[in-house]
C-alpha positions as CSV (number, residue, x, y, z in Angstrom):
1,M,10.6,15.4,24.8
2,R,11.7,12.0,23.6
3,A,8.7,9.6,23.8
4,R,8.6,5.9,23.1
5,I,5.1,4.4,22.4
6,L,4.7,0.7,22.7
7,G,1.9,-0.5,20.6
8,A,0.7,0.7,17.1
9,G,-3.0,0.1,17.5
10,I,-5.5,3.0,17.3
11,V,-4.8,4.1,20.9
12,G,-1.0,4.0,20.6
13,L,-1.0,5.7,17.2
14,S,-3.4,8.4,18.4
15,V,-1.2,9.1,21.4
16,A,1.8,9.3,19.0
17,D,0.0,11.6,16.6
18,E,-1.0,14.0,19.4
19,L,2.5,14.1,20.8
20,I,4.0,14.8,17.4
21,R,1.5,17.6,16.9
22,R,2.7,19.1,20.1
23,G,6.3,19.0,18.9
24,H,7.7,16.0,20.7
25,D,10.1,13.4,19.3
26,V,8.2,10.1,19.0
27,T,9.1,6.5,18.3
28,V,6.3,4.0,17.9
29,V,7.3,0.3,18.5
30,D,5.3,-2.6,17.2
31,P,6.3,-5.6,15.2
32,A,3.0,-5.7,13.3
33,P,1.3,-2.3,13.3
34,G,-2.4,-2.2,12.8
35,S,-2.8,-6.0,13.0
36,G,-4.4,-6.4,16.4
37,A,-7.8,-5.7,17.9
38,S,-8.2,-2.4,15.9
39,Y,-8.2,-4.5,12.8
40,A,-11.2,-6.4,14.1
41,A,-13.2,-3.6,15.6
42,A,-16.6,-2.4,14.3
43,G,-15.8,1.2,15.2
44,M,-19.0,2.2,17.0
45,L,-18.7,5.7,18.5
46,S,-21.5,4.8,20.8
47,P,-21.6,6.3,24.3
48,A,-25.3,5.9,24.6
49,G,-25.4,2.4,23.2
50,E,-22.7,1.3,25.7
51,A,-24.1,3.1,28.8
52,W,-25.0,0.9,31.7
53,Y,-25.7,1.0,35.5
54,G,-22.7,1.8,37.7
55,E,-20.6,3.1,34.8
56,E,-21.4,6.8,35.0
57,D,-17.7,7.8,34.9
58,L,-17.1,5.7,31.8
59,T,-20.2,7.2,30.1
60,R,-18.9,10.7,30.9
61,L,-15.5,9.9,29.4
62,C,-17.1,8.4,26.3
63,L,-19.3,11.4,25.7
64,S,-16.2,13.7,26.1
65,S,-14.3,11.7,23.6
66,L,-17.2,11.6,21.1
67,A,-17.1,15.4,21.1
68,L,-13.4,15.2,19.9
69,W,-14.1,12.9,17.0
70,P,-15.3,15.5,14.3
71,E,-12.0,17.4,14.6
72,F,-9.9,14.2,14.9
73,A,-11.5,12.5,11.9
74,G,-11.3,15.7,9.9
75,R,-7.6,16.0,10.5
76,L,-7.1,12.4,9.4
77,G,-9.4,12.7,6.4
78,V,-11.6,9.8,7.5
79,P,-15.4,9.9,7.2
80,V,-17.7,9.4,10.2
81,H,-21.1,7.7,9.7
82,T,-23.5,10.2,11.4
83,R,-26.9,8.7,10.6
84,G,-27.3,7.6,14.2
85,T,-27.9,4.2,15.9
86,L,-31.0,2.1,16.4
87,L,-31.4,0.3,19.7
88,V,-33.8,-2.6,19.0
89,G,-35.5,-5.4,20.8
90,A,-36.8,-8.4,18.8
91,D,-39.5,-9.5,21.3
92,A,-41.1,-8.2,24.5
93,G,-38.4,-9.6,26.7
94,D,-35.7,-7.9,24.6
95,V,-37.6,-4.6,24.7
96,Q,-37.4,-4.8,28.5
97,Q,-33.6,-4.9,28.1
98,V,-33.8,-1.8,25.8
99,E,-36.0,-0.1,28.5
100,R,-33.3,-0.8,31.1
101,Q,-30.7,0.9,29.0
102,L,-33.0,3.9,28.3
103,A,-33.4,4.3,32.1
104,V,-29.6,4.5,32.3
105,L,-29.7,7.2,29.6
106,D,-32.3,9.1,31.5
107,L,-30.0,9.2,34.6
108,A,-27.1,10.3,32.4
109,G,-29.1,13.1,30.8
110,V,-28.6,11.6,27.3
111,S,-31.4,12.2,24.8
112,Y,-33.1,9.5,22.7
113,E,-36.3,8.8,20.8
114,R,-38.4,5.9,21.9
115,L,-39.8,4.0,18.9
116,G,-42.4,1.3,18.2
117,R,-42.2,-1.2,15.4
118,R,-43.6,1.0,12.7
119,E,-41.3,4.0,13.6
120,L,-38.3,1.6,13.6
121,L,-39.1,0.5,10.1
122,G,-39.3,4.2,9.1
123,Y,-35.7,4.6,10.1
124,E,-34.5,1.2,8.8
125,P,-36.9,-0.4,6.3
126,G,-34.9,-3.6,6.1
127,L,-35.5,-4.6,9.8
128,G,-37.3,-7.9,10.5
129,R,-39.8,-8.8,13.2
130,V,-38.9,-6.3,16.0
131,A,-41.0,-5.3,18.9
132,G,-39.7,-1.8,19.8
133,G,-36.6,0.2,20.5
134,A,-35.1,3.7,20.3
135,F,-33.1,6.0,18.1
136,L,-29.8,7.3,19.4
137,A,-29.1,10.3,17.2
138,E,-25.7,11.0,18.5
139,D,-24.2,7.5,18.4
140,H,-22.1,7.3,15.2
141,S,-19.5,4.9,13.7
142,V,-16.2,5.0,11.8
143,D,-14.0,2.5,10.0
144,P,-11.1,1.7,12.4
145,R,-9.0,0.2,9.6
146,A,-9.2,3.5,7.7
147,V,-8.4,5.4,10.9
148,V,-5.3,3.2,11.6
149,A,-4.2,3.5,8.0
150,A,-4.4,7.3,8.1
151,L,-2.5,7.4,11.4
152,L,0.2,5.1,10.1
153,A,0.7,7.5,7.1
154,R,1.4,10.2,9.7
155,V,3.3,8.2,12.4
156,P,6.4,6.2,11.6
157,T,6.8,2.8,13.4
158,V,9.6,0.4,14.1
159,A,9.7,-3.2,15.1
160,E,12.1,-2.7,17.9
161,A,13.8,0.3,19.6
162,D,16.3,0.5,22.4
163,A,17.0,4.2,22.1
164,V,16.9,6.3,25.2
165,A,13.6,8.0,25.9
166,D,12.3,10.5,28.5
167,V,9.0,8.7,28.7
168,T,7.6,5.3,27.6
169,V,3.9,5.0,26.9
170,V,2.6,1.5,27.2
171,A,-0.4,1.0,24.8
172,T,-0.1,-2.7,24.0
173,G,-3.8,-3.5,24.4
174,A,-4.9,-6.8,26.0
175,H,-1.3,-7.9,26.7
176,L,0.7,-5.5,28.8
177,P,4.3,-6.3,29.6
178,A,5.5,-7.0,33.2
179,P,4.9,-5.7,35.8
180,Y,1.5,-4.5,34.5
181,S,0.1,-7.6,32.8
182,S,-2.1,-8.5,35.8
183,L,-4.0,-5.2,35.4
184,I,-5.6,-6.4,32.2
185,R,-7.9,-9.4,31.5
186,P,-8.2,-10.3,27.8
187,V,-11.8,-10.7,26.7
188,R,-12.0,-12.6,23.4
189,G,-14.4,-11.3,20.7
190,D,-15.3,-12.8,17.3
191,V,-16.5,-10.4,14.5
192,V,-18.0,-11.3,11.1
193,R,-17.7,-9.1,8.0
194,V,-20.2,-9.6,5.1
195,R,-20.9,-8.0,1.8
196,T,-24.5,-7.3,0.8
197,Q,-26.3,-5.5,-2.0
198,E,-29.1,-4.7,0.4
199,R,-28.7,-1.2,1.8
200,V,-28.3,-1.0,5.6
201,E,-28.7,2.7,6.5
202,R,-27.8,2.8,10.2
203,T,-26.0,1.0,12.9
204,V,-28.4,-1.5,14.6
205,R,-27.7,-2.6,18.2
206,A,-30.1,-5.4,19.0
207,W,-31.3,-7.8,21.6
208,V,-32.5,-10.9,19.9
209,H,-34.1,-13.5,22.3
210,G,-31.6,-12.5,24.9
211,E,-28.6,-12.5,22.5
212,Q,-26.8,-9.2,21.9
213,V,-25.7,-8.3,18.3
214,Y,-24.7,-5.3,16.3
215,V,-24.9,-4.6,12.6
216,V,-22.6,-1.8,11.5
217,P,-22.7,-0.6,7.8
218,R,-19.7,1.0,6.1
219,T,-20.6,4.2,4.4
220,D,-18.2,3.8,1.4
221,S,-18.7,0.2,0.5
222,D,-21.2,-2.7,0.7
223,E,-19.5,-4.1,3.8
224,V,-21.4,-4.7,7.0
225,V,-19.7,-5.7,10.3
226,I,-21.5,-8.1,12.6
227,G,-20.4,-8.6,16.2
228,A,-19.4,-9.5,18.7
229,T,-19.0,-12.4,21.0
230,S,-17.5,-11.9,24.5
231,E,-15.6,-14.8,26.1
232,E,-12.8,-14.9,28.6
233,R,-10.9,-17.8,27.0
234,D,-7.3,-18.4,26.1
235,G,-5.8,-20.1,23.1
236,P,-5.0,-19.1,19.5
237,L,-6.8,-16.1,18.0
238,L,-9.2,-18.3,16.0
239,P,-12.9,-17.6,15.8
240,T,-15.2,-20.4,16.8
241,V,-18.0,-22.0,14.7
242,E,-20.4,-21.5,17.6
243,G,-19.5,-17.8,17.9
244,A,-19.8,-17.1,14.2
245,W,-23.1,-19.0,14.0
246,R,-24.6,-17.1,17.0
247,L,-23.7,-13.7,15.5
248,L,-25.0,-14.6,12.0
249,D,-28.2,-16.1,13.3
250,A,-29.0,-13.1,15.5
251,A,-28.1,-10.6,12.7
252,R,-30.3,-12.3,10.1
253,R,-33.2,-12.2,12.4
254,V,-32.8,-8.4,12.8
255,V,-32.0,-7.7,9.2
256,P,-33.4,-10.6,7.1
257,A,-31.7,-9.5,3.9
258,L,-28.4,-10.5,5.4
259,D,-29.4,-14.1,4.5
260,R,-28.2,-13.3,1.0
261,A,-25.0,-11.6,2.1
262,G,-21.6,-13.1,1.4
263,V,-19.3,-13.9,4.3
264,V,-15.9,-12.4,3.6
265,E,-14.0,-12.5,6.9
266,V,-14.3,-13.8,10.5
267,T,-11.9,-12.3,12.9
268,S,-11.0,-13.0,16.5
269,R,-9.1,-10.6,18.8
270,D,-8.8,-9.9,22.6
271,R,-10.3,-6.8,24.2
272,P,-8.3,-5.2,27.1
273,G,-10.6,-5.4,30.1
274,T,-10.0,-4.0,33.6
275,A,-11.4,-4.8,37.0
276,D,-13.8,-1.7,36.9
277,N,-14.1,-1.4,33.1
278,L,-12.4,1.9,33.2
279,P,-9.2,2.6,31.2
280,L,-5.7,2.9,32.6
281,V,-4.4,6.3,31.5
282,G,-1.6,8.0,33.4
283,P,1.5,7.4,35.5
284,T,2.7,4.2,37.2
285,D,5.1,3.7,40.1
286,E,8.0,3.6,37.7
287,P,9.2,7.1,36.8
288,G,8.9,7.7,33.1
289,V,6.4,4.9,32.4
290,V,2.8,5.9,31.5
291,L,-0.1,3.6,30.6
292,A,-2.6,4.1,27.8
293,A,-4.5,0.8,28.1
294,G,-7.6,-1.0,29.3
295,A,-10.2,0.7,27.0
296,Y,-12.1,-2.6,26.7
297,R,-15.0,-2.2,24.3
298,N,-14.4,1.5,23.7
299,G,-10.8,1.8,22.3
300,V,-11.9,3.4,19.1
301,L,-14.3,5.8,20.7
302,L,-11.8,6.8,23.5
303,A,-8.7,7.1,21.3
304,P,-8.6,10.9,20.9
305,L,-9.4,11.5,24.5
306,I,-6.8,9.1,25.8
307,A,-4.3,10.8,23.4
308,R,-5.0,14.2,25.0
309,L,-4.9,12.8,28.5
310,V,-1.5,11.2,28.0
311,A,-0.1,14.3,26.2
312,D,-1.4,16.6,28.9
313,H,0.1,14.4,31.7
314,I,3.5,14.2,30.0
315,E,3.5,18.0,29.6
316,T,1.9,19.2,32.8
317,G,1.4,16.3,35.2
318,A,-2.4,16.4,34.9
319,V,-4.1,13.2,35.7
320,E,-7.8,12.2,35.3
321,A,-8.4,10.5,38.6
322,V,-11.0,7.9,37.5
323,V,-8.5,6.4,35.0
324,D,-5.3,6.8,37.0
325,P,-3.6,3.4,36.8
326,R,-2.3,3.8,40.4
327,R,-5.7,3.0,41.7
328,F,-4.7,-0.7,41.1
329,L,-1.1,-0.3,42.1
330,G,-1.6,0.5,45.8
331,S,-0.6,4.2,45.4
332,P,-2.7,7.3,46.1
333,V,-4.3,8.5,42.9
334,D,-4.1,12.2,43.8
335,R,-0.3,12.1,44.0
336,G,1.6,14.9,42.3
337,F,3.4,14.7,39.0
338,Q,6.5,12.5,39.1
339,G,8.7,14.5,36.8
340,L,9.0,12.7,33.5
341,T,11.0,15.4,31.7
342,G,14.7,14.5,31.4
343,T,14.2,11.1,33.1
344,E,15.3,8.0,31.3
345,T,12.9,5.1,31.3
346,P,14.0,1.9,33.2
347,D,15.3,-1.1,31.3
348,K,11.8,-2.5,31.0
349,P,9.4,-2.4,29.2
350,T,11.2,-1.8,25.9
351,K,9.2,-3.7,23.3
352,C,5.8,-5.0,22.6
353,P,5.0,-8.5,24.0
354,S,3.2,-9.7,20.9
355,S,2.0,-8.6,17.5
356,N,-1.7,-8.5,18.6
357,T,-1.3,-5.5,20.8
358,E,-4.1,-3.1,20.0
359,E,-7.1,-1.8,21.8
360,T,-10.6,-1.6,20.4
361,D,-14.2,-1.2,21.1
362,R,-16.6,-4.1,20.7
């Protein structure tokens, strides 16, 4: 089949790679491949760390996608940081937030190890004054920039393409083309990258006096990623002083050695949120148009699963009901396959709406 993918972020490229592996003819369209939200992402593969009340379907999807990552990363030649994640509360009030999250994990049947201050320091000696937390052994991380680079080496891209295609997959992140733009709400996030000679062994997700922050080390360098703010605001993709200060202040309280780190980059990008925080993966009301969008904070984690769901739908018509885009389009979500094979796509959409078109996790 001839497939056109709009968007060369980690989701769009993963879909393209999966379709190419299955023997399809793929064109990826993006004027600035790899420059969007995937460039800013910390790359946490963290179903347990993201689990929350009322999001059981999302947790299930995230756990399913995490199981695909070893084979996916191995095929790309990209290392996965598998030392686990610490969930930390700086004071008693913050530990209550941790306990709420652990209660969600109990309901989901996800294992963890509850830890006091002394046990936390055993896992991460560089932690500051923390009151308690937990160890999430199965929550890992990966460098999204390395993943995108590996995918770009396998998947050719073009700035524009008007060639006839049997199916168009829209994977343009936080800014979908019409008529789908209203399905996504952009959620701005600032991320800080620092370099430090002090070793950070594991990802740390912390509550610090009510402020959420994460500290994600890179396994192959002295870089540490600190993130992320969350604001529904418009304007240029410029990080704010207030956002960067909040992140750095919270991070240095959790890992005091970061006081001596050098700030090398502050990045701002938009996450693609949906009304129910679930992705949009599957058919639309336009024959030949499929969405692979709305992964919000979990774009990196969900990329291999979204790729399989899209490829399976294109080949067989299969749809995962909880992510069917038609739930927001006024159409029944259990409707049969609309027959993409041999069907030309309509005149729109044909190109990416902007250069910052990628999806990412937080």
